[in-house]
MIDOSE-1310 file (N, C-alpha, C; in nm, 2 decimals, decimal comma, always signed):
residues 226
mtsa	+6,55/-1,34/-3,85/+6,40/-1,38/-3,85/+6,38/-1,45/-3,99; +6,31/-1,57/-3,98/+6,27/-1,64/-4,10/+6,14/-1,59/-4,15; +6,11/-1,62/-4,28/+5,97/-1,59/-4,33/+5,86/-1,65/-4,25; +5,89/-1,76/-4,19/+5,78/-1,83/-4,11/+5,75/-1,75/-3,99
dlhq	+5,84/-1,66/-3,94/+5,82/-1,59/-3,82/+5,77/-1,45/-3,84; +5,75/-1,41/-3,97/+5,70/-1,27/-4,00/+5,57/-1,24/-3,94; +5,49/-1,33/-3,91/+5,35/-1,30/-3,86/+5,36/-1,24/-3,72; +5,48/-1,25/-3,65/+5,49/-1,20/-3,51/+5,49/-1,05/-3,51
vrdp	+5,52/-0,99/-3,62/+5,52/-0,84/-3,64/+5,40/-0,80/-3,72; +5,30/-0,72/-3,66/+5,19/-0,68/-3,74/+5,22/-0,59/-3,85; +5,18/-0,62/-3,97/+5,18/-0,53/-4,08/+5,05/-0,46/-4,10; +5,04/-0,33/-4,07/+4,91/-0,26/-4,07/+4,85/-0,25/-4,21
elpg	+4,93/-0,27/-4,31/+4,88/-0,26/-4,45/+4,83/-0,39/-4,50; +4,85/-0,50/-4,44/+4,82/-0,63/-4,48/+4,67/-0,65/-4,50; +4,59/-0,61/-4,40/+4,44/-0,63/-4,42/+4,39/-0,55/-4,55; +4,43/-0,43/-4,57/+4,39/-0,36/-4,68/+4,44/-0,41/-4,81
qlla	+4,56/-0,47/-4,81/+4,61/-0,53/-4,93/+4,53/-0,65/-4,97; +4,49/-0,73/-4,86/+4,40/-0,85/-4,89/+4,27/-0,81/-4,94; +4,21/-0,71/-4,89/+4,07/-0,66/-4,94/+4,08/-0,61/-5,08; +4,19/-0,53/-5,11/+4,20/-0,48/-5,24/+4,23/-0,58/-5,35
rerd	+4,31/-0,68/-5,32/+4,33/-0,79/-5,41/+4,20/-0,87/-5,43; +4,13/-0,90/-5,32/+4,01/-0,97/-5,35/+3,90/-0,89/-5,42; +3,89/-0,76/-5,39/+3,80/-0,68/-5,46/+3,82/-0,68/-5,61; +3,95/-0,67/-5,65/+3,97/-0,67/-5,80/+3,92/-0,79/-5,87
alit	+3,93/-0,90/-5,80/+3,89/-1,03/-5,86/+3,74/-1,06/-5,84; +3,69/-1,04/-5,72/+3,55/-1,08/-5,68/+3,45/-0,99/-5,75; +3,47/-0,86/-5,75/+3,37/-0,77/-5,81/+3,36/-0,79/-5,96; +3,46/-0,82/-6,02/+3,45/-0,85/-6,17/+3,38/-0,98/-6,19
llrs	+3,40/-1,08/-6,10/+3,33/-1,21/-6,11/+3,18/-1,19/-6,09; +3,15/-1,11/-5,99/+3,00/-1,09/-5,95/+2,93/-1,02/-6,06; +2,99/-0,92/-6,13/+2,93/-0,85/-6,23/+2,91/-0,93/-6,36; +2,98/-1,04/-6,37/+2,97/-1,12/-6,48/+2,86/-1,24/-6,47
rpea	+2,81/-1,25/-6,35/+2,72/-1,36/-6,32/+2,57/-1,33/-6,34; +2,49/-1,42/-6,38/+2,35/-1,39/-6,41/+2,28/-1,37/-6,27; +2,16/-1,31/-6,28/+2,09/-1,27/-6,16/+2,05/-1,39/-6,07; +2,03/-1,50/-6,14/+1,99/-1,62/-6,07/+2,10/-1,67/-5,97
dfal	+2,22/-1,65/-6,00/+2,33/-1,69/-5,92/+2,33/-1,63/-5,78; +2,27/-1,52/-5,77/+2,27/-1,45/-5,63/+2,18/-1,52/-5,54; +2,09/-1,60/-5,59/+1,99/-1,67/-5,50/+2,04/-1,81/-5,47; +2,16/-1,85/-5,51/+2,22/-1,98/-5,48/+2,25/-1,99/-5,33
ptaa	+2,22/-2,11/-5,27/+2,25/-2,13/-5,13/+2,40/-2,14/-5,11; +2,45/-2,11/-4,99/+2,59/-2,13/-4,95/+2,61/-2,24/-4,85; +2,69/-2,33/-4,88/+2,72/-2,45/-4,79/+2,78/-2,40/-4,66; +2,86/-2,29/-4,67/+2,94/-2,25/-4,55/+2,85/-2,17/-4,46
cpgw	+2,74/-2,11/-4,50/+2,66/-2,03/-4,42/+2,51/-2,07/-4,44; +2,48/-2,18/-4,37/+2,34/-2,24/-4,39/+2,23/-2,14/-4,37; +2,14/-2,13/-4,46/+2,03/-2,03/-4,46/+2,06/-1,91/-4,53; +2,18/-1,89/-4,57/+2,21/-1,77/-4,64/+2,24/-1,80/-4,79
tvrd	+2,19/-1,71/-4,88/+2,22/-1,72/-5,02/+2,35/-1,64/-5,05; +2,39/-1,65/-5,17/+2,50/-1,57/-5,21/+2,48/-1,42/-5,19; +2,36/-1,38/-5,22/+2,33/-1,24/-5,20/+2,34/-1,20/-5,05; +2,29/-1,29/-4,96/+2,29/-1,26/-4,82/+2,43/-1,24/-4,77
vlah	+2,52/-1,33/-4,82/+2,66/-1,32/-4,77/+2,72/-1,19/-4,82; +2,69/-1,15/-4,95/+2,74/-1,02/-5,00/+2,69/-0,90/-4,92; +2,56/-0,91/-4,89/+2,50/-0,80/-4,82/+2,56/-0,79/-4,68; +2,58/-0,90/-4,61/+2,65/-0,90/-4,48/+2,78/-0,84/-4,49
csaa	+2,86/-0,88/-4,59/+3,00/-0,83/-4,61/+3,00/-0,68/-4,64; +2,91/-0,63/-4,73/+2,91/-0,49/-4,76/+2,87/-0,41/-4,64; +2,77/-0,46/-4,56/+2,73/-0,39/-4,44/+2,84/-0,39/-4,33; +2,91/-0,50/-4,31/+3,02/-0,50/-4,22/+3,13/-0,41/-4,25
llrv	+3,17/-0,40/-4,38/+3,28/-0,31/-4,42/+3,24/-0,17/-4,41; +3,11/-0,14/-4,44/+3,06/+0,00/-4,42/+3,06/+0,04/-4,28; +3,03/-0,05/-4,19/+3,04/-0,02/-4,04/+3,18/+0,02/-4,00; +3,28/-0,05/-4,06/+3,42/-0,02/-4,04/+3,45/+0,12/-4,09
venr	+3,41/+0,15/-4,22/+3,44/+0,28/-4,28/+3,38/+0,39/-4,20; +3,25/+0,37/-4,16/+3,18/+0,48/-4,09/+3,18/+0,47/-3,94; +3,27/+0,38/-3,88/+3,29/+0,36/-3,74/+3,15/+0,35/-3,66; +3,07/+0,25/-3,71/+2,95/+0,23/-3,65/+2,95/+0,09/-3,59
feeg	+2,98/+0,09/-3,45/+2,99/-0,04/-3,38/+2,90/-0,03/-3,26; +2,77/-0,03/-3,28/+2,68/-0,03/-3,16/+2,68/-0,16/-3,09; +2,62/-0,16/-2,97/+2,62/-0,29/-2,89/+2,55/-0,40/-2,97; +2,61/-0,52/-2,96/+2,56/-0,63/-3,03/+2,59/-0,64/-3,18
vfsp	+2,68/-0,55/-3,23/+2,72/-0,56/-3,37/+2,78/-0,69/-3,40; +2,75/-0,74/-3,52/+2,80/-0,87/-3,57/+2,74/-0,99/-3,50; +2,64/-0,97/-3,42/+2,57/-1,08/-3,36/+2,48/-1,13/-3,47; +2,42/-1,26/-3,45/+2,33/-1,31/-3,56/+2,21/-1,21/-3,58
esna	+2,16/-1,15/-3,48/+2,05/-1,06/-3,49/+2,09/-0,93/-3,57; +2,21/-0,88/-3,53/+2,26/-0,76/-3,61/+2,28/-0,79/-3,76; +2,34/-0,91/-3,78/+2,37/-0,95/-3,92/+2,24/-0,96/-4,00; +2,14/-1,02/-3,93/+2,00/-1,04/-4,00/+1,94/-0,91/-4,03
rdia	+1,96/-0,81/-3,94/+1,90/-0,67/-3,97/+1,97/-0,61/-4,09; +2,10/-0,62/-4,09/+2,18/-0,56/-4,20/+2,14/-0,62/-4,34; +2,12/-0,75/-4,34/+2,07/-0,82/-4,46/+1,93/-0,77/-4,50; +1,84/-0,76/-4,40/+1,70/-0,72/-4,42/+1,70/-0,58/-4,47
eraa	+1,79/-0,49/-4,42/+1,78/-0,35/-4,47/+1,82/-0,34/-4,62; +1,88/-0,44/-4,67/+1,92/-0,44/-4,81/+1,83/-0,52/-4,90; +1,73/-0,58/-4,84/+1,64/-0,67/-4,92/+1,58/-0,61/-5,04; +1,55/-0,49/-5,04/+1,49/-0,42/-5,16/+1,59/-0,37/-5,26
wsha	+1,72/-0,38/-5,23/+1,82/-0,33/-5,32/+1,83/-0,42/-5,44; +1,88/-0,37/-5,55/+1,92/-0,45/-5,66/+2,05/-0,52/-5,63; +2,07/-0,63/-5,70/+2,20/-0,70/-5,68/+2,32/-0,61/-5,71; +2,30/-0,52/-5,81/+2,41/-0,43/-5,85/+2,44/-0,33/-5,74
rvvd	+2,34/-0,29/-5,67/+2,36/-0,19/-5,56/+2,44/-0,26/-5,45; +2,41/-0,38/-5,42/+2,48/-0,45/-5,31/+2,62/-0,47/-5,35; +2,65/-0,50/-5,48/+2,79/-0,52/-5,52/+2,86/-0,39/-5,52; +2,79/-0,28/-5,56/+2,86/-0,15/-5,55/+2,90/-0,11/-5,41
eler	+2,81/-0,14/-5,32/+2,84/-0,11/-5,18/+2,96/-0,19/-5,13; +2,96/-0,32/-5,17/+3,07/-0,41/-5,13/+3,20/-0,35/-5,19; +3,20/-0,31/-5,31/+3,32/-0,26/-5,38/+3,37/-0,14/-5,30; +3,28/-0,05/-5,26/+3,32/+0,07/-5,18/+3,38/+0,03/-5,05
gmte	+3,32/-0,07/-4,98/+3,37/-0,11/-4,85/+3,51/-0,18/-4,86; +3,53/-0,26/-4,97/+3,66/-0,33/-4,98/+3,76/-0,23/-5,02; +3,73/-0,11/-5,08/+3,82/-0,01/-5,11/+3,86/+0,08/-5,00; +3,76/+0,12/-4,92/+3,78/+0,22/-4,82/+3,81/+0,17/-4,67
agpv	+3,78/+0,04/-4,65/+3,80/-0,01/-4,52/+3,95/-0,03/-4,48; +4,04/-0,06/-4,58/+4,17/-0,09/-4,55/+4,25/+0,01/-4,46; +4,24/+0,14/-4,50/+4,31/+0,24/-4,42/+4,26/+0,25/-4,28; +4,13/+0,23/-4,26/+4,07/+0,24/-4,13/+4,11/+0,12/-4,05
iaea	+4,12/+0,01/-4,10/+4,17/-0,11/-4,03/+4,32/-0,09/-4,00; +4,39/-0,04/-4,09/+4,54/-0,02/-4,06/+4,56/+0,07/-3,94; +4,47/+0,17/-3,92/+4,49/+0,27/-3,81/+4,43/+0,22/-3,68; +4,36/+0,10/-3,68/+4,29/+0,05/-3,56/+4,38/-0,03/-3,47
ggal	+4,51/-0,05/-3,51/+4,61/-0,11/-3,42/+4,59/-0,26/-3,41; +4,52/-0,32/-3,49/+4,50/-0,47/-3,49/+4,36/-0,51/-3,45; +4,28/-0,42/-3,39/+4,15/-0,45/-3,34/+4,05/-0,50/-3,45; +4,08/-0,46/-3,57/+3,98/-0,49/-3,68/+4,04/-0,58/-3,78
deia	+4,17/-0,63/-3,76/+4,23/-0,72/-3,86/+4,15/-0,84/-3,89; +4,08/-0,90/-3,79/+4,01/-1,02/-3,81/+3,89/-1,00/-3,91; +3,84/-0,87/-3,91/+3,72/-0,85/-4,00/+3,77/-0,86/-4,15; +3,89/-0,81/-4,18/+3,94/-0,82/-4,32/+3,96/-0,97/-4,36
lgew	+4,01/-1,05/-4,26/+4,03/-1,19/-4,29/+3,89/-1,26/-4,31; +3,79/-1,22/-4,22/+3,66/-1,28/-4,23/+3,59/-1,25/-4,37; +3,62/-1,13/-4,41/+3,56/-1,08/-4,54/+3,62/-1,17/-4,66; +3,75/-1,19/-4,65/+3,81/-1,27/-4,75/+3,76/-1,42/-4,75
vhag	+3,74/-1,47/-4,63/+3,68/-1,60/-4,62/+3,54/-1,61/-4,68; +3,46/-1,50/-4,65/+3,32/-1,50/-4,71/+3,33/-1,49/-4,86; +3,43/-1,42/-4,92/+3,45/-1,43/-5,06/+3,47/-1,57/-5,11; +3,54/-1,65/-5,03/+3,56/-1,79/-5,06/+3,43/-1,86/-5,05
dvrd	+3,34/-1,83/-4,95/+3,21/-1,89/-4,94/+3,13/-1,87/-5,08; +3,14/-1,74/-5,12/+3,07/-1,71/-5,25/+3,12/-1,78/-5,37; +3,25/-1,79/-5,38/+3,31/-1,86/-5,49/+3,28/-2,01/-5,49; +3,28/-2,06/-5,36/+3,24/-2,20/-5,35/+3,10/-2,23/-5,39
alga	+3,01/-2,14/-5,35/+2,86/-2,16/-5,39/+2,85/-2,14/-5,54; +2,92/-2,05/-5,61/+2,92/-2,03/-5,75/+2,99/-2,13/-5,83; +3,07/-2,22/-5,77/+3,15/-2,31/-5,84/+3,26/-2,25/-5,91; +3,31/-2,13/-5,86/+3,41/-2,06/-5,93/+3,55/-2,10/-5,87
pgay	+3,66/-2,09/-5,94/+3,79/-2,13/-5,89/+3,84/-2,03/-5,79; +3,93/-2,08/-5,70/+4,00/-1,99/-5,61/+3,93/-1,97/-5,47; +3,83/-2,06/-5,44/+3,77/-2,05/-5,31/+3,87/-2,08/-5,20; +3,89/-1,98/-5,11/+3,98/-1,99/-5,00/+4,13/-2,01/-5,04
agag	+4,15/-1,96/-5,16/+4,29/-1,96/-5,22/+4,30/-1,84/-5,31; +4,35/-1,86/-5,43/+4,36/-1,75/-5,53/+4,46/-1,65/-5,50; +4,45/-1,54/-5,57/+4,55/-1,43/-5,56/+4,57/-1,37/-5,43; +4,46/-1,38/-5,34/+4,47/-1,32/-5,21/+4,54/-1,40/-5,11
leya	+4,58/-1,52/-5,14/+4,64/-1,61/-5,04/+4,77/-1,56/-4,99; +4,84/-1,49/-5,07/+4,97/-1,44/-5,02/+4,96/-1,34/-4,91; +4,84/-1,27/-4,90/+4,81/-1,18/-4,79/+4,73/-1,25/-4,68; +4,65/-1,34/-4,72/+4,56/-1,41/-4,62/+4,63/-1,50/-4,52
lpll	+4,73/-1,57/-4,57/+4,81/-1,66/-4,48/+4,89/-1,59/-4,38; +4,96/-1,49/-4,40/+5,03/-1,42/-4,29/+4,93/-1,35/-4,20; +4,82/-1,30/-4,25/+4,72/-1,24/-4,17/+4,65/-1,35/-4,08; +4,63/-1,46/-4,13/+4,57/-1,58/-4,05/+4,67/-1,61/-3,94
ahvt	+4,80/-1,62/-3,98/+4,90/-1,65/-3,87/+4,90/-1,54/-3,76; +4,89/-1,42/-3,81/+4,90/-1,31/-3,70/+4,77/-1,31/-3,61; +4,66/-1,33/-3,68/+4,53/-1,33/-3,60/+4,53/-1,45/-3,50; +4,58/-1,57/-3,54/+4,58/-1,68/-3,45/+4,68/-1,66/-3,34
reqg	+4,79/-1,59/-3,36/+4,88/-1,56/-3,25/+4,82/-1,47/-3,16; +4,76/-1,36/-3,21/+4,70/-1,26/-3,12/+4,59/-1,32/-3,04; +4,51/-1,42/-3,09/+4,41/-1,48/-3,02/+4,46/-1,59/-2,92; +4,59/-1,62/-2,92/+4,64/-1,72/-2,83/+4,60/-1,86/-2,87
rlpl	+4,58/-1,88/-3,00/+4,54/-2,02/-3,04/+4,66/-2,12/-3,03; +4,62/-2,24/-3,03/+4,72/-2,34/-3,01/+4,83/-2,33/-3,13; +4,96/-2,36/-3,10/+5,06/-2,34/-3,20/+5,05/-2,45/-3,30; +5,07/-2,42/-3,43/+5,07/-2,52/-3,54/+5,17/-2,48/-3,64
hadl	+5,24/-2,59/-3,69/+5,34/-2,57/-3,80/+5,28/-2,63/-3,92; +5,26/-2,55/-4,03/+5,20/-2,60/-4,15/+5,30/-2,61/-4,26; +5,31/-2,73/-4,32/+5,39/-2,75/-4,44/+5,29/-2,76/-4,55; +5,28/-2,65/-4,63/+5,18/-2,64/-4,73/+5,23/-2,69/-4,87
ddvd	+5,15/-2,77/-4,93/+5,19/-2,82/-5,06/+5,21/-2,71/-5,17; +5,14/-2,61/-5,16/+5,14/-2,51/-5,27/+5,20/-2,37/-5,23; +5,27/-2,37/-5,12/+5,34/-2,25/-5,07/+5,48/-2,30/-5,04; +5,58/-2,22/-5,07/+5,72/-2,26/-5,06/+5,77/-2,27/-4,91
eplr	+5,73/-2,17/-4,84/+5,78/-2,16/-4,70/+5,67/-2,22/-4,60; +5,72/-2,28/-4,50/+5,63/-2,33/-4,39/+5,57/-2,21/-4,32; +5,46/-2,24/-4,25/+5,38/-2,13/-4,19/+5,36/-2,17/-4,04; +5,39/-2,08/-3,95/+5,37/-2,10/-3,81/+5,25/-2,02/-3,76
lgda	+5,16/-2,09/-3,70/+5,03/-2,02/-3,66/+5,02/-2,04/-3,51; +4,94/-1,95/-3,45/+4,90/-1,96/-3,31/+5,02/-1,91/-3,22; +5,00/-1,93/-3,09/+5,08/-1,88/-2,99/+5,19/-1,98/-2,96; +5,31/-1,96/-3,01/+5,42/-2,05/-2,98/+5,49/-2,04/-2,85
gger	+5,44/-1,94/-2,77/+5,50/-1,92/-2,64/+5,44/-2,00/-2,52; +5,34/-2,08/-2,56/+5,28/-2,17/-2,45/+5,36/-2,30/-2,43; +5,30/-2,38/-2,34/+5,37/-2,51/-2,31/+5,33/-2,62/-2,40; +5,23/-2,60/-2,48/+5,18/-2,71/-2,57/+5,27/-2,71/-2,69
ppar	+5,32/-2,83/-2,72/+5,41/-2,84/-2,85/+5,32/-2,81/-2,97; +5,38/-2,76/-3,07/+5,31/-2,73/-3,20/+5,24/-2,85/-3,26; +5,12/-2,83/-3,30/+5,06/-2,94/-3,39/+5,12/-2,93/-3,53; +5,09/-3,03/-3,61/+5,15/-3,03/-3,74/+5,05/-3,05/-3,85
yigd	+5,05/-2,97/-3,95/+4,96/-2,98/-4,06/+5,04/-3,00/-4,20; +5,00/-3,10/-4,28/+5,06/-3,12/-4,41/+4,94/-3,12/-4,51; +4,94/-3,04/-4,60/+4,84/-3,04/-4,70/+4,83/-2,91/-4,78; +4,72/-2,88/-4,85/+4,72/-2,76/-4,93/+4,67/-2,64/-4,84
aatl	+4,69/-2,52/-4,89/+4,65/-2,40/-4,82/+4,51/-2,38/-4,81; +4,43/-2,41/-4,91/+4,28/-2,38/-4,91/+4,22/-2,47/-4,80; +4,26/-2,60/-4,79/+4,21/-2,68/-4,68/+4,24/-2,63/-4,54; +4,36/-2,58/-4,53/+4,40/-2,52/-4,40/+4,31/-2,41/-4,36
vrly	+4,28/-2,32/-4,46/+4,19/-2,21/-4,44/+4,05/-2,26/-4,41; +4,00/-2,36/-4,47/+3,87/-2,42/-4,44/+3,87/-2,46/-4,30; +3,97/-2,53/-4,25/+3,97/-2,58/-4,11/+3,97/-2,47/-4,01; +4,05/-2,36/-4,03/+4,05/-2,25/-3,94/+3,92/-2,17/-3,95
agrp	+3,86/-2,16/-4,07/+3,74/-2,09/-4,08/+3,61/-2,17/-4,05; +3,63/-2,29/-4,02/+3,51/-2,38/-3,99/+3,42/-2,40/-4,11; +3,48/-2,41/-4,22/+3,41/-2,43/-4,35/+3,41/-2,58/-4,38; +3,30/-2,63/-4,44/+3,30/-2,77/-4,48/+3,40/-2,81/-4,58
lpad	+3,45/-2,93/-4,57/+3,55/-2,98/-4,66/+3,48/-3,05/-4,78; +3,52/-3,02/-4,90/+3,45/-3,09/-5,01/+3,48/-3,24/-5,01; +3,38/-3,31/-5,06/+3,40/-3,46/-5,07/+3,51/-3,50/-5,15; +3,55/-3,43/-5,25/+3,65/-3,46/-5,34/+3,78/-3,37/-5,32
gnpy	+3,79/-3,32/-5,19/+3,90/-3,24/-5,16/+4,03/-3,31/-5,15; +4,14/-3,23/-5,14/+4,28/-3,29/-5,13/+4,30/-3,35/-4,99; +4,37/-3,46/-4,99/+4,40/-3,52/-4,86/+4,50/-3,43/-4,78; +4,49/-3,45/-4,64/+4,58/-3,37/-4,56/+4,61/-3,45/-4,43
elag	+4,71/-3,41/-4,36/+4,74/-3,47/-4,23/+4,74/-3,36/-4,12; +4,68/-3,39/-4,01/+4,68/-3,31/-3,89/+4,71/-3,39/-3,77; +4,82/-3,36/-3,71/+4,86/-3,43/-3,59/+4,88/-3,34/-3,48; +4,84/-3,38/-3,35/+4,86/-3,30/-3,24/+4,75/-3,20/-3,21
ared	+4,64/-3,21/-3,28/+4,53/-3,12/-3,26/+4,41/-3,18/-3,33; +4,29/-3,15/-3,27/+4,16/-3,18/-3,34/+4,13/-3,07/-3,44; +4,05/-3,10/-3,53/+4,01/-3,00/-3,63/+3,93/-2,89/-3,57; +3,84/-2,92/-3,47/+3,76/-2,82/-3,40/+3,85/-2,72/-3,32
elri	+3,96/-2,76/-3,28/+4,05/-2,68/-3,20/+4,11/-2,56/-3,29; +4,11/-2,58/-3,42/+4,17/-2,47/-3,50/+4,07/-2,36/-3,53; +3,94/-2,39/-3,52/+3,84/-2,30/-3,57/+3,84/-2,16/-3,51; +3,84/-2,06/-3,59/+3,83/-1,92/-3,53/+3,70/-1,85/-3,58
fg	+3,64/-1,91/-3,68/+3,51/-1,85/-3,73/+3,40/-1,97/-3,72; +3,27/-1,93/-3,73/+3,17/-2,03/-3,75/+3,13/-2,08/-3,61
């Protein structure tokens, strides 16, 4: 088995490792920012501020920790209620709850057999949304990338997404995503990892972003979020 094929076997610890790595970097960043930064708009989530994204993330992870998945959970209406419930909180309290969720959700996700893996990946993408809005380095990349890429590969395979072979400029080994067992030949991506994540997450590409090549698939066919 090559390293490109490792995503075919679920690693139950991977989501928690990703959350813990991002927690260590993101929480420190957030506690160093002025209050005004929490009101900045996010390009990735129109209508949401940085604080709204953080409130959504902390609420989602606490739902995982407390096993609260009522009907309609994670719908736009449910997300709006979660954000509204935290409207009177201080920014520090939202960040504290997020830190708790990123710490405690990993073991729960590990025991869920894969059903909640996508949540961990989505939380990491939202951390990228926040970094992007703050103009901070590491949006959709950074130290968590070593965990995010194999988790992305696993999630796309489990979802039966189109197969794709990615040759990444900033990662040594190629990455195979999606369901390689179908009749469709693999698409091909050449470029940097952060741009690949943006494409799969349905996030806008920066005007000054790095060039990339995508053959055998449309950009919208890759999208798993948004």
